[in-house]
C-alpha positions, 0 to 999 in steps of 0.5 A: 500500500502507498499513502501520500501526504501533501504530494509525497515530497519525501518517499519513505519505505516502511519495512514491517517485521512484527513485534508488539506494535503489530501484536493482537490478543490471541486468547492467552496472550499477545502475538505479532500478526497485524500487517504493515498496512494495518500498523501504518493505518493507525498513524498519521503521516508527517507533512510531505511524506509518501509511505510504501510498506514492505511486509518482510516477516511477522514475528515476536522479536524474542524469536529473532534470528541471524537469518531474519537479521540478514534478510532484513539487511539485504532488504534494506540494501535492495531498497536503497538501490532505488535512488528515489527512496529518501529513508527507511523505517523498520517496525520491530519488536522491542526485545531484540531491537537493539541487536538488529539496529546495531547489526544494520548500523555496522553495515550501513554505508548510505547517508540516507537514514534507517530508523527502527521503532516499535511499541510497548503496548499492543496494536489497537489498544486505546492507549497504544504508543505505536502510532506516535512512535511510528509518526515520529520515526517517519518524521526523523526518516524524512528529515535527517541525513548521515547519522547511520541507523537510529532508534526512535522511541517515546520522542527520543532519537538514539544512535544504534550503537550503545542503545539498549532496552532499559525498561521492560514495560515503560513507554520510554523503553530505550537509552544508552546508559553510557551516553546521552541521547542523540536527539529528540522529536516532537511537534513536527520538529527533529532536533539532533544534539550530537553526531554518533561515533561509528566505525567504518561500515562493513560490506554486505556479507555474502550470507545475506544473499543466502539467508532465509528466515523460513529455512534457517538451515539455508546458510550455515551461520556461526554460533556465538554464545554469551556466558555470564560470570557470577559468584561461584562462576566457573569455566564449565559453560565457556568450555561447553560453548566451545565444545558445542562449536561456538566460533565466538563467545561473549563473556559477561564479566563483573565490574569493569571486566573481571572474572577468575583465573580459571575462566581466564585460562579457559579464555586462553584455551578458546582463543588458542582454538581460534574462537573470538572472545569478547568481554563485556560487563553485567554493570549497566553503564560505564567502560571496561578497563584493565585494572585487576589481575587474579582473573580480572580484565588484565588477565583476560586481555592477556589471554587473548580476549578483547574488551567491548568498551561500553557495548553490552552483551547483546550488541557485543555478540552482534559485533562478534557475529558481524566479524565472523560473517565478514571473514566468511562465517566459518571462523576458520580464517586468519585469527589475527585479521579477525581479531583486528576487525573485531577490535575496530568494531569494538573501538578498542578497550578503555585503558585506565591509568594507575592513578585512576584505578587507585582513586586518583582525581583524573577523570576517566575521559581524560585517560581514555585511549583507544587501543 
């Protein structure tokens, strides 16, 4: 369906993928089943915007897979092959929106915007937030340029990188705990307050041309696992992930990136087998830093792991996955080259001077340096 407002000066394509914004009551709970046209019909259009809808798939986003994300990446790429398209809006469930947005952003080479949005309340409810979020997303997609992939939700504009779902049910669902919002939208006005920092984008992986969400085995995709450290944490799950064929592992450490000597030894064993290991933290905000030994970040880095800066587990996993896909997907390429690429996507660890680690007065920003 095509809808036009005021002559269609700006042509926006809406790609519908499901989620709460498309979810209706199924008798025992909500599930995505409304079409993109149905969702679009609930929202007014900004002035001077023409909208076309692509129904790509319709799933609750907790069921999102790499095959879905690759199919979406390919669709975005094909949509922008048309020079008459001014921007893309993707309606998406909130559970894994942060992963999809970051995956798209890592491969986004166009100055035209891709904007993801969704809803916290289901389709058709009287107090639904979907129509307002969709209107705002269309407003942003028809206005901005050269900002990469964005998340627009509850009147706020966020960069894809670093943005996570920070509220389970509240309308203001997304934020970057380690950075300010990118901008805001409202009253037919878009205000961008800063420029996002993005690594040089990756080319479209060959797997994107073969991935089929309906046939998940159509292309062999690398396994990337997430393992969380905690009190009594041991190497069992990390070793199990390697044994299960993981080509990448994200270790969710404590504090600024700390675990145990036994886990550091397991990291070294995994790296020796060609597994990419990235270390993030279960702490909501702040960078990782090489401060502690005894299984801390000092030892994990020495074992061959890379620290993820301010990226948290879900997006760190996407960075590892994107690295493996760029290297052909098998994880059997040049380990040094893969490590260098992953380091670039992570933008390097934040190193802390001893004065800061022991309570010195210098700020973290004053001593932060990219490896």
